[in-house]
PLY file of the C-alpha trace (Angstrom):
ply
format ascii 1.0
element vertex 413
property float x
property float y
property float z
element edge 412
property int vertex1
property int vertex2
end_header
149.71 89.45 30.36
150.40 86.28 32.98
151.89 87.76 36.81
154.54 85.07 36.87
153.19 82.32 39.43
149.70 83.09 39.44
147.47 80.42 37.86
144.45 83.13 37.34
142.83 80.27 35.43
142.71 77.72 38.70
141.66 80.29 40.16
138.35 80.79 38.26
138.07 76.71 37.73
138.33 76.47 41.73
135.47 79.09 41.69
133.43 76.84 39.55
134.25 73.55 41.80
132.76 75.53 44.81
129.53 76.34 43.39
129.15 72.75 42.28
129.47 71.68 45.50
128.00 73.99 47.49
124.93 75.37 45.38
121.76 74.75 43.03
119.19 75.51 40.55
118.60 78.97 42.88
122.33 80.01 43.24
124.83 79.47 46.05
123.52 77.65 49.22
127.08 79.08 51.31
124.92 80.28 54.57
127.28 80.77 57.79
126.47 78.33 60.62
125.01 75.46 58.27
127.04 72.08 57.56
126.68 73.26 53.86
129.04 76.84 54.77
130.80 73.65 56.85
132.37 71.56 53.87
132.84 74.85 51.39
135.07 75.29 53.99
136.31 71.95 54.82
136.96 71.72 50.60
138.50 75.49 50.97
141.12 74.09 54.11
142.11 71.07 51.97
143.46 73.94 49.30
145.61 75.41 52.38
146.84 71.84 53.26
148.14 72.09 49.76
150.53 75.30 49.72
154.15 74.80 50.12
155.52 77.51 52.74
151.81 77.38 55.40
153.20 76.15 58.50
149.96 77.02 60.35
146.22 76.68 59.69
144.08 77.89 62.83
140.18 78.28 63.90
140.09 81.58 66.32
137.60 81.85 68.81
135.05 83.84 66.73
135.41 80.61 63.82
137.73 82.46 61.35
140.16 80.38 59.69
144.18 81.33 59.11
146.65 80.12 57.21
150.14 81.72 58.09
153.23 81.72 55.92
156.32 83.18 58.07
158.46 85.78 56.54
161.47 87.15 57.43
158.70 89.60 60.26
156.67 89.05 61.69
154.52 91.94 60.59
151.42 90.35 58.35
149.93 91.56 55.49
147.07 89.88 55.36
144.25 88.67 52.63
140.74 88.64 53.61
137.65 87.46 52.68
134.73 85.18 53.32
133.65 81.75 51.76
130.24 82.13 53.67
126.81 83.37 50.98
123.82 84.95 50.86
120.52 82.59 50.61
120.79 81.65 46.64
123.78 83.68 45.96
125.88 84.37 43.64
129.02 81.90 42.77
131.28 85.29 43.11
129.89 87.54 46.35
132.66 86.28 48.43
134.14 83.14 47.16
136.11 85.55 45.19
138.04 87.11 47.88
139.01 83.88 49.67
140.14 81.62 46.34
142.01 84.86 44.71
143.77 85.32 47.98
144.49 81.32 47.84
145.71 81.44 44.27
148.08 84.66 45.43
148.99 82.34 48.86
150.25 79.86 45.95
152.74 81.57 44.32
154.23 83.84 47.56
154.17 81.08 50.51
156.64 78.69 48.92
158.86 82.49 48.31
161.59 83.90 50.70
159.22 87.16 52.35
160.45 89.94 53.82
156.95 89.56 56.28
154.43 86.84 57.03
151.96 86.76 54.42
148.59 85.66 56.31
144.93 84.59 54.77
141.64 84.76 56.39
138.33 83.42 55.60
136.18 85.59 57.72
133.21 84.12 59.73
129.58 84.96 58.87
130.36 88.41 56.92
126.50 88.05 55.43
125.02 87.57 58.81
122.44 85.96 56.46
121.13 83.50 58.88
120.59 85.07 61.83
121.11 89.06 60.93
124.68 90.15 62.14
126.73 90.79 59.62
130.69 91.26 59.93
130.64 88.54 62.96
134.22 87.19 62.41
135.29 90.08 61.42
133.95 92.40 63.70
134.79 90.41 66.69
138.57 90.42 65.93
137.81 94.27 65.16
136.46 94.53 69.29
133.63 95.57 67.36
131.40 93.03 68.52
129.29 93.31 71.86
128.38 89.59 72.49
125.65 90.71 75.55
124.30 93.02 72.21
123.44 89.33 69.72
123.24 86.69 72.20
119.04 86.79 71.42
118.90 86.61 67.88
117.30 83.81 66.88
116.73 82.60 63.23
113.38 81.90 61.01
113.29 78.21 62.96
113.87 79.85 66.31
117.51 78.58 66.68
119.36 81.13 69.14
123.06 82.31 67.31
124.80 81.05 70.70
123.39 77.87 70.38
124.01 77.57 66.50
127.87 79.00 67.11
128.08 75.67 69.79
127.65 73.46 66.66
130.35 75.03 65.16
132.71 75.34 68.13
132.05 79.20 69.19
131.72 80.31 71.76
130.35 83.82 71.80
131.59 85.28 75.00
135.19 84.18 74.08
134.64 85.66 70.30
136.67 88.97 70.93
139.82 87.03 72.26
140.28 86.61 67.76
141.52 89.54 68.17
144.66 88.34 69.40
145.18 86.88 65.60
145.77 90.70 64.63
148.31 92.17 66.91
151.38 91.78 64.21
149.12 93.09 61.23
150.54 95.10 59.09
148.15 95.41 56.25
144.90 93.87 54.70
144.13 93.35 51.48
140.86 92.43 50.00
139.44 91.79 46.60
135.63 91.82 45.90
133.27 92.31 43.16
131.85 95.72 42.71
128.19 94.26 42.92
126.95 98.04 41.53
127.21 98.78 37.94
129.98 101.27 37.59
132.86 99.83 36.40
130.78 98.01 33.71
129.46 101.67 32.86
132.67 102.61 31.90
134.07 99.03 30.13
136.25 98.83 32.58
137.53 95.11 34.49
139.03 96.32 37.32
138.81 99.20 40.35
140.60 100.75 43.64
138.40 101.47 46.35
138.18 104.67 48.27
136.06 103.53 51.49
133.30 102.59 52.63
130.06 104.82 52.78
129.31 106.21 55.86
125.23 105.69 56.11
122.48 107.65 57.68
119.52 105.80 58.24
115.80 107.10 59.16
111.98 106.45 59.70
110.88 109.73 58.80
106.42 110.17 60.26
104.31 112.58 59.02
101.37 113.38 60.98
97.92 115.09 59.38
94.56 114.36 59.24
92.94 111.55 57.15
89.28 112.14 55.96
86.86 111.44 53.19
88.52 111.41 49.83
85.11 112.17 48.69
83.56 115.69 51.04
87.14 117.34 51.67
88.55 119.64 49.30
91.32 119.55 48.06
92.82 123.21 49.50
91.96 121.86 53.20
92.96 118.77 53.09
96.03 118.05 55.73
97.33 114.65 53.50
101.02 113.25 55.09
101.25 110.49 52.26
101.79 114.17 49.78
103.85 115.74 52.20
106.09 112.22 52.40
106.04 112.07 48.57
107.31 115.82 48.16
109.50 115.00 51.59
111.13 112.12 49.31
111.15 113.95 45.47
113.70 116.07 47.09
115.54 113.82 49.10
116.45 112.52 45.95
116.93 115.16 43.64
119.33 116.51 46.37
121.57 113.75 46.25
121.36 113.52 42.50
122.66 116.77 42.47
126.04 116.04 44.59
129.24 113.63 43.36
128.37 110.07 44.49
125.89 109.35 47.30
123.05 107.73 47.45
119.61 108.57 49.12
117.19 105.59 49.00
113.77 105.99 50.30
112.60 102.06 51.15
109.65 101.44 52.41
105.92 104.02 53.12
103.38 102.76 55.07
100.16 104.75 54.76
97.06 104.90 57.97
94.36 104.43 57.39
95.56 103.02 53.47
91.95 102.93 51.77
91.11 103.84 49.12
88.03 106.75 50.21
89.80 108.45 52.68
93.72 110.14 52.05
96.00 109.46 54.63
96.47 111.21 57.79
99.15 109.06 58.78
102.55 108.54 56.71
105.82 106.95 57.33
108.56 106.21 55.07
112.48 105.03 55.61
115.38 107.36 54.20
118.85 105.72 53.71
121.48 108.14 53.22
125.00 107.20 52.27
128.01 108.84 51.78
132.21 108.80 51.84
132.85 112.20 53.47
131.74 112.22 56.44
130.77 116.48 56.22
128.67 115.80 52.82
127.06 112.93 55.11
125.66 115.73 57.99
125.05 117.77 54.98
122.67 115.28 53.59
120.73 114.74 56.71
120.15 118.83 57.39
118.85 119.41 53.97
116.95 116.84 54.11
115.43 117.87 57.64
114.34 121.19 56.49
113.16 120.23 52.88
110.86 117.96 55.29
110.03 120.90 57.68
109.10 123.00 54.84
107.06 120.54 52.92
104.79 119.75 55.95
104.44 123.47 56.89
102.78 123.96 52.93
101.23 120.82 54.05
99.94 121.65 57.47
101.54 118.22 58.43
103.54 117.24 61.61
107.07 115.62 60.98
109.88 113.65 63.22
112.76 112.10 62.99
114.03 108.83 64.35
117.14 107.82 63.40
117.60 103.92 62.81
121.30 103.33 62.32
124.41 105.17 61.51
128.03 104.56 60.76
130.56 106.57 59.66
132.42 106.54 56.39
135.42 104.73 56.19
137.93 105.63 54.31
141.40 102.90 52.66
144.16 104.01 53.20
145.70 106.64 50.69
149.32 104.91 50.28
147.62 101.49 49.84
145.18 103.29 47.59
148.50 104.12 45.13
149.91 100.73 45.40
146.57 99.10 44.39
146.06 101.45 41.35
150.10 100.67 40.43
148.64 97.00 40.80
145.63 97.73 38.10
147.65 99.87 35.73
150.13 96.69 35.54
147.88 94.44 34.89
144.56 95.23 33.04
146.41 99.32 31.98
143.68 101.18 32.96
141.81 101.86 36.92
138.97 103.95 38.16
138.88 104.69 42.40
135.60 104.55 43.69
134.00 104.07 46.73
131.72 100.92 48.32
128.21 101.13 49.21
128.21 97.66 51.11
129.98 96.95 53.78
132.51 94.60 53.86
134.96 92.98 56.78
137.52 95.11 55.26
135.49 98.03 57.13
135.63 96.55 60.14
140.51 96.14 59.58
140.16 99.26 58.93
139.73 101.07 62.42
143.39 99.25 62.81
145.19 99.03 60.46
145.92 100.31 56.37
143.49 98.51 54.26
142.18 98.89 50.78
140.24 96.55 48.50
139.77 95.72 44.32
136.63 95.92 43.03
136.21 94.46 39.75
133.00 94.65 37.57
129.78 93.25 38.35
127.56 92.50 34.99
124.78 94.76 35.13
125.43 95.66 38.62
123.73 92.30 40.24
124.52 90.49 43.50
122.91 88.63 45.76
121.40 86.80 42.76
122.30 83.76 41.05
122.52 85.83 38.23
125.55 87.77 39.82
128.15 87.06 37.08
131.50 88.64 35.86
133.57 88.07 32.28
136.15 85.23 33.49
138.52 87.27 31.37
138.14 90.07 34.21
138.21 87.69 37.27
141.73 86.41 35.57
142.76 90.24 35.41
141.24 90.81 39.17
143.20 87.76 40.74
146.62 89.09 38.83
146.19 92.43 40.07
145.31 90.97 43.63
148.83 89.13 44.10
150.85 92.42 41.95
149.30 94.18 45.51
149.97 91.75 47.63
154.05 91.95 46.22
154.14 95.71 46.27
152.17 95.85 50.07
154.59 93.37 51.02
157.66 95.56 49.98
156.27 98.80 51.46
155.43 96.61 54.70
158.73 95.22 55.25
160.82 98.87 54.71
0 1
1 2
2 3
3 4
4 5
5 6
6 7
7 8
8 9
9 10
10 11
11 12
12 13
13 14
14 15
15 16
16 17
17 18
18 19
19 20
20 21
21 22
22 23
23 24
24 25
25 26
26 27
27 28
28 29
29 30
30 31
31 32
32 33
33 34
34 35
35 36
36 37
37 38
38 39
39 40
40 41
41 42
42 43
43 44
44 45
45 46
46 47
47 48
48 49
49 50
50 51
51 52
52 53
53 54
54 55
55 56
56 57
57 58
58 59
59 60
60 61
61 62
62 63
63 64
64 65
65 66
66 67
67 68
68 69
69 70
70 71
71 72
72 73
73 74
74 75
75 76
76 77
77 78
78 79
79 80
80 81
81 82
82 83
83 84
84 85
85 86
86 87
87 88
88 89
89 90
90 91
91 92
92 93
93 94
94 95
95 96
96 97
97 98
98 99
99 100
100 101
101 102
102 103
103 104
104 105
105 106
106 107
107 108
108 109
109 110
110 111
111 112
112 113
113 114
114 115
115 116
116 117
117 118
118 119
119 120
120 121
121 122
122 123
123 124
124 125
125 126
126 127
127 128
128 129
129 130
130 131
131 132
132 133
133 134
134 135
135 136
136 137
137 138
138 139
139 140
140 141
141 142
142 143
143 144
144 145
145 146
146 147
147 148
148 149
149 150
150 151
151 152
152 153
153 154
154 155
155 156
156 157
157 158
158 159
159 160
160 161
161 162
162 163
163 164
164 165
165 166
166 167
167 168
168 169
169 170
170 171
171 172
172 173
173 174
174 175
175 176
176 177
177 178
178 179
179 180
180 181
181 182
182 183
183 184
184 185
185 186
186 187
187 188
188 189
189 190
190 191
191 192
192 193
193 194
194 195
195 196
196 197
197 198
198 199
199 200
200 201
201 202
202 203
203 204
204 205
205 206
206 207
207 208
208 209
209 210
210 211
211 212
212 213
213 214
214 215
215 216
216 217
217 218
218 219
219 220
220 221
221 222
222 223
223 224
224 225
225 226
226 227
227 228
228 229
229 230
230 231
231 232
232 233
233 234
234 235
235 236
236 237
237 238
238 239
239 240
240 241
241 242
242 243
243 244
244 245
245 246
246 247
247 248
248 249
249 250
250 251
251 252
252 253
253 254
254 255
255 256
256 257
257 258
258 259
259 260
260 261
261 262
262 263
263 264
264 265
265 266
266 267
267 268
268 269
269 270
270 271
271 272
272 273
273 274
274 275
275 276
276 277
277 278
278 279
279 280
280 281
281 282
282 283
283 284
284 285
285 286
286 287
287 288
288 289
289 290
290 291
291 292
292 293
293 294
294 295
295 296
296 297
297 298
298 299
299 300
300 301
301 302
302 303
303 304
304 305
305 306
306 307
307 308
308 309
309 310
310 311
311 312
312 313
313 314
314 315
315 316
316 317
317 318
318 319
319 320
320 321
321 322
322 323
323 324
324 325
325 326
326 327
327 328
328 329
329 330
330 331
331 332
332 333
333 334
334 335
335 336
336 337
337 338
338 339
339 340
340 341
341 342
342 343
343 344
344 345
345 346
346 347
347 348
348 349
349 350
350 351
351 352
352 353
353 354
354 355
355 356
356 357
357 358
358 359
359 360
360 361
361 362
362 363
363 364
364 365
365 366
366 367
367 368
368 369
369 370
370 371
371 372
372 373
373 374
374 375
375 376
376 377
377 378
378 379
379 380
380 381
381 382
382 383
383 384
384 385
385 386
386 387
387 388
388 389
389 390
390 391
391 392
392 393
393 394
394 395
395 396
396 397
397 398
398 399
399 400
400 401
401 402
402 403
403 404
404 405
405 406
406 407
407 408
408 409
409 410
410 411
411 412
C-alpha cells in the first residue's frame, strides 16, 4: 500500500546515500559538532531546498535547523529528528527520523494545509562528544542550563563552548531557540525501537506511550574484609554477598511487574584480592518505569530489600542518587491518531513505552507529542549492526505521513 504522494522507497535510498556519505566500515560517524556532522547537515539542507512550499530554512541559536512550509494558520505541526549519530553508530538511529520527515515534507509542503508544517533537525541529540544529550531540544524547551555544561570537555580537552562557537552557536544564547516553539501545536517523531519488543511480536510498527522515568543510584555495602582461609563462613561480614543478594531481589521485583526495568550496571569491590572476602562493595541500580507511582514503589521496595539483606549479612548499606528523571507520557489524543495511522498502513499495531530518551521527551513537556517506532532487528542500536527490514522502513514513512495528515486536521480544528 502506497500513501499518496509519499515515495517511501526514496527515503530508504536516501538513508543509504547518507550512510555512504558519512559512514565507514565501522558505522556512522555523524557525531555532533564535527566536520562530518556538518557535511551531513549540508547534504540534508540541499534536499530541503529542493522542496516546493518550504519558504524558510534557518538555524536557531542552539544550532537546530528548521524548515517551514506555511499553512492557513500559523499554528504548526512539527516533524522532528536528529541527523547526528554516536561514534560507529547505525544507519537508522536519528537519520530515519529526519529522512522520513523529509519525505513527508515533500508530499505535504506543496499542498494547501490548515496549519503550518515544520521540520526540525535537532542539534546533538546523542551527546556523544561532550556527554550532554538532547542539547538542541533541551535548549528550545528551556531545560538546558548553560552553567551546567560550560565546563564540559571532549576526550581531546576541547571545551564545549569552543566547539559550539566553531559551528556558530553561542552557549549563552542557546535558550533563545525557544522562540521557535511559540506557535507549536504538536510534535511528531519517528524512530527505530532500539529494542526487541516489536520483533518478538512479529510486528513492524508501534505507538510510543511515553518515555520511562529513571531512578539511578549507587548502593554501597560496608562490612569487614578478612582472610579467606581463616574466617569461618558463619561470621563473615561479606559486602559483596549482600550486594549480590540484593541485585537478585532488584531483578526479581522488576520481573514480577508489567513492563519495567531494573539493571545492575557496575559492581566495584574492595580489597578485590583472591585471598580475602570483600568488606566494601558498591554497585549501581538503574530502575525505569512509565508510571511515576510504580517507579517510586520499585525504589522503596529495593531499599527495603537492601536493608533487610544487609541486616542478615551483618553489613551496613547506603544509597546515593546519581540521576533521576520523571516519566514523560505522550498525548492520549495523538496516541490514538498514531494507532489509527499504523492500522491503516500495517493492519496491526502495538503500544509500548520507550526506555531510551528522545528529543520528543523535551517537547512533551510543552505540547502534545507522540512517537512512532519501527522494529529493530535483534533489538540492536548504537552499533554498525543496527538494522530494520527495508519494507518496514517504507511502512514507517507511510505511517508518519498518515499521522501527519491526521494531526494537521486535528490541530486545524
